[in-house]
N, C-alpha and C positions, 0 to 999 in steps of 0.2 A: 611435831606430830601429837604430842600430849596436849598441847594447847588446843588443837583442833577437837580432841575428844572432850575437853572441858567446855567447849562452846557449843556442844550439841552433836557434833559429828554428823555422819550421814548414815541413815538406816535404810535397809531394804525391806520390802514387804515380806519376803520369804523369811528373813531373819526374825522379824517381829512375830510372824505366825509360829515359827519353830520355837521361839522363846516362850510364847504364851502357852502353846501346847505342852511343852516340857514342864513348865511351872504348874500347869493344871494336872498333869500326870503325877508329879511329885506330891501335890496337894491331895489327890485321891488316895495315893499310897499311905500318906500320913494319917488320913482319916480312917482308912481301912484297918490300920494298926491300932486304932482307938487310943491315941495318945492324948494327953492332957492339952487343953487349948493353949496354955502358956508355952509348952514345949513345941507345939505346932508353929506358933508365931516365931519362936526362937530359931527353929530349923529353917523356916522361910527367909528370915532375916539373914542368917549365916549364908544361905545359898545366894541371896542377892549381893551380899558383900563380896563373896568369892567371884561371882560373875563380873562385877564392876572392876575388881582388881585385875582380873584376866584381861578385860578390855583395855584398861589403862596401861598395863605392863606388856601386853601383847606386841605392840609395835616396837618397843624397846628391845624385847627379847629377839624378835625377828631381825632387827637391825644388828644386834650383837652377833648372832649366829651367821648372818649374811656377810658381815665383815670378816669374821673368823675363817669362813670357808673360802674366801677369795684371796688369791695371792697376786701381789703386784709384781710386774716385771721390772726388776732392777738391773 
């Protein structure tokens, strides 16, 4: 599953729109707080890294909890 994510994966239009709008809202909040430009770029970079980590680790976490919750009949 991780291999699929590294090769581009599959995106849906609604996900792209939600991501772009969320990122824009975060950008507007940072600008409204009148933070330094370097801090703005750092915050945006950290957010992108967190989102990518969630995307990569998400299927593994889902698989882990999926296996843990099911019981085999022995």
